[in-house]
C-alpha positions, -999 to +999 in steps of 0.1 A: +668+476-122+671+509-103+636+507-087+618+479-068+582+471-060+569+474-024+543+453-006+519+483-006+518+487-044+544+515-047+578+516-063+609+528-045+644+539-054+669+531-027+693+561-032+714+554-001+725+521-016+727+531-052+763+529-065+754+544-099+749+581-092+742+607-103+708+599-118+679+620-130+644+613-141+610+630-146+574+621-141+541+639-149+511+642-126+478+659-135+445+672-122+415+688-139+431+722-141+468+716-136+497+694-146+532+692-134+563+675-148+587+670-119+624+665-128+642+649-099+673+630-091+703+625-069+737+640-075+770+621-069+767+627-032+731+614-031+716+649-026+682+657-041+681+677-074+646+690-080+628+711-106+591+715-111+575+726-143+539+736-135+514+740-164+480+757-163+463+744-195+432+766-193+451+799-186+461+808-222+489+831-230+485+838-267+453+837-288+452+807-311+486+794-299+480+757-295+509+754-271+503+787-253+497+774-218+507+794-188+537+776-173+565+782-150+597+764-138+605+763-101+638+752-086+654+756-052+646+793-051+610+785-040+620+765-009+613+781+025+641+790+049+643+765+077+662+772+109+670+744+133+681+757+168+690+790+151+711+775+122+701+771+086+689+736+078+702+720+047+684+688+036+707+658+040+713+633+012+684+611+001+676+578+017+650+568-009+624+580-034+589+566-035+562+568-061+526+557-058+507+584-076+523+610-053+561+615-054+579+613-020+615+620-011+628+606+021+661+622+033+685+607+058+683+620+093+704+652+099+730+655+126+704+671+148+681+641+144+656+656+120+643+633+093+628+652+063+601+638+040+589+658+010+557+648-009+545+664-042+511+660-059+487+680-081+454+693-069+425+672-081+402+701-089+421+735-085+449+753-102+476+742-077+505+719-071+516+711-036+548+701-019+546+691+017+576+690+040+575+669+072+604+673+096+603+646+123+624+646+153+640+612+154+665+622+181+664+622+219+661+660+226+638+688+219+646+708+188+636+744+179+624+746+142+615+779+126+601+781+090+602+814+073+595+827+038+569+848+022+567+830-011+566+848-044+541+867-064+542+877-100+517+887-128+515+878-164+490+887-191+472+864-215+440+857-233+418+861-202+435+893-190+460+894-161+471+863-142+485+861-107+511+834-101+521+826-065+542+803-045+526+802-010+546+791+020+521+775+044+540+771+076+534+773+114+563+797+121+585+786+150+579+758+174+596+732+196+596+697+182+598+670+209+613+635+202+589+615+179+569+647+170+569+664+136+564+698+121+546+700+088+547+729+063+540+732+026+546+751-006+516+757-030+523+767-066+492+785-078+479+806-107+446+824-113+430+852-131+436+883-110+399+889-110+393+856-092+397+852-055+431+841-042+434+804-035+434+794+001+442+757-001+434+731+026+464+709+024+449+680+043+418+680+021+439+683-011+460+653-001+429+633+008+414+641-026+445+629-045+447+597-023+409+592-028+414+594-066+442+569-064+422+545-043+392+547-067+414+539-097+433+512-077+401+494-068+388+492-103+399+468-131+426+449-112+449+426-131+459+395-112+487+373-126+517+355-111+539+382-125+541+411-099+557+435-125+527+431-149+502+436-121+520+467-109+526+482-143+489+478-151+480+495-118+503+525-126+491+527-162+455+531-149+466+561-129+483+579-158+454+571-182+428+584-158+444+615-143+451+634-175+415+647-178+409+685-180+379+706-173+376+727-205+351+748-225+343+715-243+335+699-210+357+672-195+383+659-221+411+635-219+444+649-233+478+634-237+498+658-215+536+656-219+542+693-216+526+700-250+491+685-253+464+698-230+428+709-231+423+693-265+415+660-282+432+639-309+417+613-333+444+588-324+452+594-287+416+599-275+393+584-301+414+554-310+437+547-280+420+557-247+383+558-256+379+520-260+397+514-227+377+537-204+345+516-202+365+487-188+379+510-161+345+523-153+357+557-140+328+580-147+350+611-153+369+592-180+338+578-196+324+613-198+356+626-213+357+599-239+321+606-249+328+643-252+357+636-276+335+616-299+308+643-297+333+671-307+345+651-337+309+643-347+300+680-349+327+684-375+313+658-398+298+676-429+273+664-455+300+669-481+323+644-464+352+668-460+383+653-442+380+657-404+405+678-384+430+656-366+426+674-334+407+701-316+429+722-293+427+754-272+395+740-255+380+732-289+385+766-306+413+755-329+409+727-354+442+713-367+447+696-400+483+702-406+491+667-418+460+664-440+438+634-437+458+610-414+431+583-416+413+601-388+379+589-398+392+553-397+406+560-362+373+573-350+351+546-366+373+520-349+375+537-315+339+550-313+324+516-322+345+498-296+337+524-270+299+522-277+299+485-275+319+483-243+301+512-227+269+491-228+245+521-229+220+519-257+213+556-256+249+565-260+253+538-288+224+553-307+239+588-303+273+577-317+259+555-345+255+583-371+291+595-365+304+560-369+284+555-401+297+589-414+333+578-407+328+545-426+312+563-455+341+587-456+364+556-457+343+541-486+347+573-505+385+572-500+387+536-512+409+532-543+405+510-573+427+485-555+403+483-526+424+499-499+416+532-480+438+561-490+449+589-467+474+618-469+495+606-440+492+585-408+493+593-371+531+600-373+522+630-395+549+627-421+577+621-397+581+589-417+570+583-453+535+568-456+527+572-493+492+579-506+478+548-488+492+532-457+486+499-438+474+517-407+445+535-422+432+505-441+436+482-410+418+506-387+390+510-413+387+472-413+385+471-375+359+499-376+338+479-401+338+448-380+329+465-347+303+487-364+287+456-379+283+442-344+270+475-331+245+478-360+231+444-353+227+453-317+208+485-326+186+469-352+204+482-383+208+447-397+210+456-434+237+482-427+255+457-405+255+431-432+269+457-456+297+465-432+307+429-429+307+425-467+329+456-470+352+442-443+357+410-462+366+429-494+390+452-475+407+423-458+414+407-492+426+441-505+450+445-475+465+412-484+467+419-521+481+455-518+502+454-487+512+418-484+549+415-494+583+401-486+602+429-468+638+424-458+633+386-461+601+385-440+567+375-454+548+404-439+535+437-451+549+468-469+536+499-451+530+517-484+536+513-521+574+516-526+582+508-489+613+485-488+622+484-451+604+470-421+580+493-402+567+489-367+530+493-377+531+459-396+517+447-362+483+463-368+467+435-388+474+411-359+453+432-335+423+430-359+425+393-363+441+394-397+465+365-394+473+354-430+509+367-425+512+360-388+544+340-388+564+363-409+551+394-392+559+382-357+593+371-368+599+405-383+587+424-352+610+405-329+640+404-352+670+426-346+659+448-375+630+461-354+631+450-318+653+471-294+657+473-257+629+499-257+606+479-279+600+485-316+620+509-337+597+528-360+617+517-390+644+491-393+679+507-392+666+537-372+668+545-334+635+563-332+608+545-313+572+552-303+557+531-275+523+531-291+534+507-318+552+485-293+520+482-273+499+474-303+524+448-313+524+431-279+486+430-279+486+416-315+511+389-308+490+377-278+459+378-299+477+357-326+483+330-300+521+333-296+516+336-259+550+327-245+569+349-270+546+378-263+548+373-225+586+373-225+588+406-244+559+421-223+577+413-191+610+428-203+592+459-215+572+463-183+602+459-161+621+485-181+593+511-179+582+504-144+616+498-126+643+510-149+658+543-156+627+562-166+596+552-146+568+542-141+547+547-173+549+540-210+563+569-229+555+587-262+587+585-282+625+589-284+641+612-292+609+633-297+595+651-266+621+637-242+602+604-236+573+622-219+546+601-201+517+607-226+485+595-211+470+575-239+500+552-241+491+540-206+456+532-218+472+511-246+493+493-220+461+482-202+446+471-235+475+446-239+461+427-210+423+432-217+424+425-255+456+406-258+461+383-228+424+379-221+414+383-257+383+404-249+365+417-280+331+436-275+304+421-297+273+437-282+261+460-255+259+430-231+282+406-249+319+399-257+341+371-269+371+360-249+400+342-263+423+338-233+460+333-237+470+318-204+508+313-203+520+278-197+535+286-164+504+304-150+478+283-132+452+311-134+447+348-141+419+373-136+406+408-143+388+419-112+363+448-110+356+451-148+329+477-153+320+473-189+289+463-209+267+480-183+278+456-156+305+451-129+321+417-130+353+396-125+367+376-154+387+346-143+406+320-163+422+289-149+438+258-162+420+225-160+439+195-173+449+204-209+422+230-212+408+261-196+379+272-176+365+307-181+343+322-154+325+355-152+314+364-117+290+393-112+287+398-074+274+366-059+261+354-093+281+333-118+271+350-150+291+326-173+312+295-169+325+272-196+354+249-204+374+247-236+407+240-252+437+263-254+430+289-281+392+285-280+370+316-281+342+318-255+311+338-263+299+356-232+265+371-228+259+390-196+224+389-180 
């Protein structure tokens, strides 16, 4: 592994001792009005290579252009001129790189004794990205440091008129630096409408705001296991899932990022993937963003039951349906019902109930004579064949029916809840009858009628508790036909992979009770993403989009632990079931600071003899404690 964990919950790359250079990587960081993808590395001599792509999602360049974000690339030309005792300072080779939610480059001391540290981060609330330089005198004599440079200014035009883009050099000029002392200066990358006042950033306050966000996310929903890589990967995934939230004309919305997807919402990424996760994190901004996404989709639900748009982009002004019906109603029914239950707020649940019911009625109307739910495509949008009916849409509809039945009972809609359970029973049988098949020698599922090769999404039934073909499906998933060093190939015999299916699969295999097998693959995947060549988050896909760190994949990573390892399934506004999968070599595990179901609590699982003890601790009060056997399901009702 190229990177290593530190005691203070960061990861570091020891460049000075790396014998495999050059190396290059990229990472995304976001705030409410800004995102930056930083491409960095070390050349053969260990010197820093650095390029910054800065994206302003709400400063549009072309009307209706869903990718028309104002953006710029900045390289070495933006750096200030630094003179040390009258001679130009050239940053020495790197000593190490550190990432903890901010990106820090530590250079080796120069011949004059100056040690340079550079830190990059996005503003939490403004349209700026910052790069702070700290030059510390590690020598024994006084050094004269002079920082010059006026920055750059340019204008561009777009939807909102003229924009001003600036690189501001925020520096003290010239000063003497005594041994042990340091001089600090910064670069701010900003953009604004020219009619707006220029930005005058307070660097100390901006860094404190970013660090405050990281502390807030770090203190909530903490995974505690004997595997440091899992704990750390979970911590980092929380950051990426929670930071990619943008202040738009729709209100706060969670968006994938990745250089292409900002200021919009998608039925898969937001409604299905991240929405059900955010109540457990309890970050108010994220919960608001998730609710806004469901509200926007709800406003598009017509009495004629026309297919929903797959996304709303350009701050909600453009509805996209380019792949037809992708099973979007099934995605939303599943995600919104899980979100409403876990959120634990009756008023919100009542608000979302009509939209959930609409989605399930849409699915009923799309049900074929064979009992499965048809759709024009799936979330891969015709990149791979999906026929007229695919396993994903029907399985998500099944999950939506089960969760909606639980929600309906909670809200007093008992007759409708009973109908949803009956429909779920019929759909489960139809999934087995229509999709159940022997594919490439494995008793698993065909993805669509006519499918003859294994597909990664055969994992979905496992996540919904459909286990009739558990053995053959798990064998297929981890066979050389599908499993690669990067997780699941989308289709056997192909090199294309999408992390989202890998994360669903890992969650499903835990849920199916194959704990040791799932753990081995989860650890390998986590170490590769956290400490390998491209760090520290799950990615979208390869080769598409250059393995960008899309945000919702990080939410899916966290759900592997919550819904897979701990087996948490929401059943009411104050209740859930827990089917913990404690690995044989672990004496205990815990989720600390869970903020779901209207409560804040710790969920602790420990081994006792041949069985398990599950404890839910809410402050000083033990809200639940019970003992059971391996594989038992515990029904938790919170006071």
